[in-house]
Structure formats: C-alpha cells, structure tokens
C-alpha positions in Angstrom: -7.1 -33.4 14.5 -4.5 -30.8 13.5 -1.9 -30.9 16.2 -0.3 -27.6 15.0 3.1 -28.9 14.8 3.9 -27.9 11.3 7.5 -26.2 11.3 7.8 -26.7 15.0 11.3 -27.6 15.9 11.8 -30.7 18.0 14.9 -32.5 19.5 14.3 -36.2 20.2 16.9 -38.3 22.0 17.2 -42.1 21.5 15.8 -41.6 18.1 17.2 -44.2 16.2 15.0 -47.1 17.3 12.1 -48.0 19.5 9.9 -45.3 20.9 12.2 -42.5 19.8 12.0 -43.6 16.1 8.4 -43.7 16.2 8.2 -40.2 17.8 10.6 -38.9 15.1 8.4 -40.5 12.4 5.3 -39.1 13.7 6.6 -35.6 14.1 7.9 -35.5 10.8 4.4 -36.8 9.5 3.0 -33.8 11.2 5.2 -31.4 9.4 7.6 -30.8 12.3 11.3 -30.4 12.0 13.4 -32.9 13.9 16.8 -33.1 15.4 17.2 -36.8 15.9 19.7 -37.7 18.6 21.3 -41.0 18.8 24.9 -42.5 19.2 24.6 -44.0 15.8 22.0 -43.7 13.0 20.0 -46.8 11.9 18.5 -48.2 8.6 14.9 -47.1 9.7 16.0 -43.5 10.8 17.9 -43.2 7.4 14.6 -44.0 5.5 13.3 -40.8 7.0 15.9 -38.7 5.5 14.7 -35.3 4.1 15.0 -31.5 4.6 13.0 -31.9 8.0 15.3 -34.3 9.5 18.6 -33.7 11.0 20.6 -36.5 12.6 22.8 -35.4 15.6 25.3 -38.1 16.7 25.8 -37.9 20.5 26.7 -40.0 23.5 24.5 -38.4 26.3 26.8 -40.1 28.8 29.2 -37.2 27.8 28.2 -34.1 30.0 29.0 -31.8 27.1 27.0 -33.5 24.6 23.4 -31.9 25.4 24.7 -28.5 25.0 26.3 -29.4 21.5 23.0 -31.1 20.6 20.9 -28.1 21.2 23.3 -25.8 19.7 23.4 -27.9 16.3 19.4 -28.2 16.3 19.1 -24.5 16.8 22.1 -23.7 14.2 20.3 -25.8 11.6 16.7 -25.1 12.1 16.8 -21.8 13.6 15.1 -22.4 17.0 13.7 -24.9 19.4 10.1 -25.6 20.3 10.0 -29.0 21.7 12.3 -31.3 23.6 11.4 -35.1 23.9 13.8 -36.8 26.4 13.2 -40.4 25.4 16.9 -41.8 25.6 17.0 -44.1 28.6 17.2 -47.6 29.8 20.3 -49.8 30.2 23.6 -47.7 29.5 26.2 -49.6 27.4 27.7 -52.4 29.2 24.7 -53.0 31.5 22.0 -55.9 30.9 18.5 -55.7 32.1 16.2 -57.0 33.6 17.8 -57.1 37.2 16.1 -58.9 39.8 17.1 -57.8 43.1 19.0 -55.0 45.3 22.3 -56.7 45.2 22.5 -57.2 41.4 24.2 -53.7 40.8 27.3 -52.2 42.3 27.9 -48.4 42.8 29.5 -47.9 39.4 26.4 -49.5 37.7 24.0 -47.5 39.8 25.8 -44.4 38.9 25.9 -45.2 35.2 21.9 -45.9 35.3 21.4 -42.6 37.0 23.6 -40.7 34.5 22.0 -42.1 31.7 18.2 -41.9 32.9 18.4 -38.7 35.0 21.6 -36.7 34.7 21.6 -36.8 30.9 18.0 -35.4 30.9 18.9 -32.7 33.5 21.7 -31.4 31.1 19.5 -31.5 28.2 16.7 -29.5 29.8 19.4 -27.1 31.2 20.5 -26.7 27.6 17.2 -26.4 26.1 15.3 -23.9 28.4 17.1 -20.6 27.2 16.3 -21.8 23.5 12.7 -22.5 24.5 12.4 -19.0 26.2 13.7 -17.3 23.0 10.6 -18.8 21.2 8.1 -17.5 23.8 7.7 -21.1 25.4 7.4 -24.8 24.3 6.9 -28.2 25.5 9.3 -30.9 27.2 8.2 -34.4 27.2 10.2 -36.9 29.5 9.9 -40.5 28.8 9.6 -42.2 32.1 8.3 -45.7 33.1 5.4 -47.3 35.0 8.0 -48.6 37.4 8.5 -45.0 38.6 5.1 -45.2 40.2 4.7 -49.0 40.5 7.6 -50.0 42.5 9.0 -53.5 41.9 11.9 -55.7 42.7 12.9 -55.7 39.0 15.2 -53.1 37.6 15.1 -51.0 40.9 18.1 -48.7 40.0 16.2 -47.8 36.8 12.9 -47.4 38.4 14.4 -45.2 41.1 16.3 -43.0 38.5 12.9 -42.7 36.4 10.9 -41.7 39.8 13.4 -38.9 40.3 12.6 -37.9 36.7 9.1 -38.0 37.2 9.4 -36.0 40.3 11.7 -33.4 38.5 9.2 -33.0 35.8 6.6 -31.7 38.3 8.9 -29.5 39.8 10.1 -27.7 36.5 6.4 -27.4 35.5 5.9 -25.3 38.4 9.0 -23.1 37.9 8.7 -22.7 34.1 5.0 -23.2 33.3 4.5 -19.3 33.9 7.1 -18.7 31.3 5.2 -20.8 28.7 7.3 -24.0 29.0 5.2 -27.2 29.8 6.8 -30.2 31.3 4.9 -33.5 31.2 5.7 -37.0 31.5 4.7 -40.2 29.5 5.2 -43.4 31.5 5.1 -46.5 29.4 4.7 -50.1 30.4 6.7 -52.9 28.7 7.2 -51.6 24.9 8.2 -53.8 22.1 11.6 -52.1 21.5 15.3 -53.2 21.0 15.5 -53.5 24.6 13.6 -56.7 24.2 14.5 -57.9 20.9 18.2 -57.6 20.5 20.5 -60.4 21.1 21.1 -60.5 24.7 18.2 -58.2 25.7 15.5 -58.6 28.1 13.8 -61.5 26.2 16.8 -63.7 26.2 17.6 -62.8 29.9 14.0 -63.7 30.9 13.8 -66.8 28.6 17.0 -68.1 30.5 15.4 -67.3 33.9 11.9 -68.7 33.0 13.0 -71.7 30.8 10.9 -70.4 27.9 12.1 -69.3 24.2 12.4 -65.7 23.5 9.3 -65.4 21.3 7.1 -66.8 24.2 8.7 -64.4 26.5 7.7 -61.4 24.2 4.4 -62.9 23.0 3.0 -64.0 26.5 5.4 -64.2 29.5 6.4 -60.5 29.6 3.0 -59.0 29.3 1.7 -61.3 31.7 4.5 -60.7 34.1 3.8 -56.9 33.7 0.1 -57.2 34.2 -0.7 -55.9 31.0 -4.3 -56.3 30.2 -3.9 -56.1 26.4 -2.0 -59.3 26.7 0.7 -58.0 24.4 3.7 -55.6 24.5 3.0 -52.0 23.8 3.5 -50.7 20.1 6.2 -48.0 20.1 3.6 -45.8 18.1 1.1 -46.0 20.9 3.5 -44.1 23.1 4.5 -41.8 20.3 0.8 -40.7 20.1 0.9 -39.6 23.5 4.0 -37.7 23.3 2.9 -35.9 20.2 -0.1 -34.8 21.8 1.8 -33.2 24.8 4.2 -31.8 22.4 1.3 -30.0 20.7 -0.1 -26.6 21.4 -3.4 -28.4 21.4 -2.5 -29.5 25.0 -1.7 -25.9 26.2 -3.2 -26.6 29.4 -1.7 -29.8 30.2 1.1 -29.0 32.6 3.0 -31.4 35.0 0.8 -34.4 34.0 1.9 -37.9 33.7 0.4 -40.0 30.9 0.3 -43.7 31.6 0.6 -45.8 28.3 1.0 -49.1 30.2 -1.8 -51.3 29.1 -3.2 -51.2 32.7 0.1 -52.1 34.6 -0.3 -49.4 37.1 -3.0 -50.7 39.4 -3.2 -48.0 42.2 -5.6 -45.0 42.2 
C-alpha cells in the first residue's frame, strides 16, 4: 500500500533509539524527509544518514527547545507535515519501573510530567502554525497502555500519559476542522533501551523478582504485562501504526487511540 508519504516532512522526537528510531527508519523508507530529534545521535541513527535525514540535537526538558526544533526542520526542509511525539519515559536521573505511590517525590513527579506531557504540549504549540501553512497535517502522540489500564506501577508516568491521551482528543476536536489530525498510539511493553540498558527496567525487575535480566525480557515482563504474544513488542510494530496515522490514507482517522499492546488492555 502506498502511504503517500513521499517528500512529506516529519519531525520525530526520541529518534535515536527504540520506537523513534523505528519510526524514522520507516518514514525514510517511504520517501519522507525526517528531522530526527534526540539529545544525542546513535550509531543506528547515523546509519540512516542521507539527504532525507536531519538530526536535530535537543533536550526537550528545555522549554525553548521545541520552537528551535520546528524552526530548524522547516528551515532545512521547507515545511512541516507530520509531528510524531515519541520522546517519553523516565527523564534523566529517574529509574523505572516504580512500584508504588510513595516511590516519587514532588520533584520527580514534576520531571516526569515535564518530559511526558509538557514537552509535547510545547512541540504541538510550535508545530501547529507550520502545519496550518501546509494546509494541515498529522500529529501522532505516543502514549502507553497504562494511560487506559491503571496500575500501581509507574503511576506518575501513567498519569502523565493519560493526560496526553486526553489532550489528543481535545486537540483533534479543535484543529480537525483546520486539517490537522491528532491521534494516539498506545504501546504495551516494547523491547527498547528502557528495558535493555544497564540499570534499566530489566535489571530493576530482575532484582525484585530474583530472576536474570534475560529471563525478565523473554518471559517475566510479557507475563507481568498480560501480553498475549508472550514476548515484548518489536518497535517496528509500533512504527507501522504510527506511519498509517501519519499518512493521508488515514484522513478520516481523527482522535483515535491505536493500541499496539499485545492484548494488555483488557476492558471494552
């Protein structure tokens, strides 16, 4: 299926690894031009180098960064058609998972909301005028299954992402008539650096469960998350949903929430 993304200009945050890297790779394969945003580049992102890729180094915890990112993308590629707000998870200095309400103090709650909600608000605020200039476009916000399936794990993160999912619905109502589509993709547990990096979720859960980190990623985590495939999700599977929502082939999909969670969300 032709996704009609050739020469479309996209900004992807958190693009150096995980879901963001998979989205960037898939957009480039479809002929899109991508401003890939991350604090630092990565060997995997550098492998994608070419005329269609611009790496924009930015720390989205800086309130001024989103405006600079959008201006850089538009200055380099001439416009903006797609925004993928993928950056999220634990901000620097905070480890996840957390297992209860008293695990985080005010400063940590504020940092998690800053990274997972307010940085996205600022990215959207900067992008909307540019999308309007092109006659509309698509904004895809990457949320989480925890936004709709409350749990006592990572409650600050789940609360921030629930707010993001709500925001997506609200903005779809306001800006849909102006040609800007807002949608959400809500993954389950995805095999990303959040799990695999030293000191990451696999190591933390291994310490709590008395298992080794490989067993956590291969069996413990998928079972804990109720993922019916029995495995962590491949980032490419999330990227596929993001690309469909970015494409004009989904022109009537507005305010939707696509669950790519291997059956984690159980309610109707």
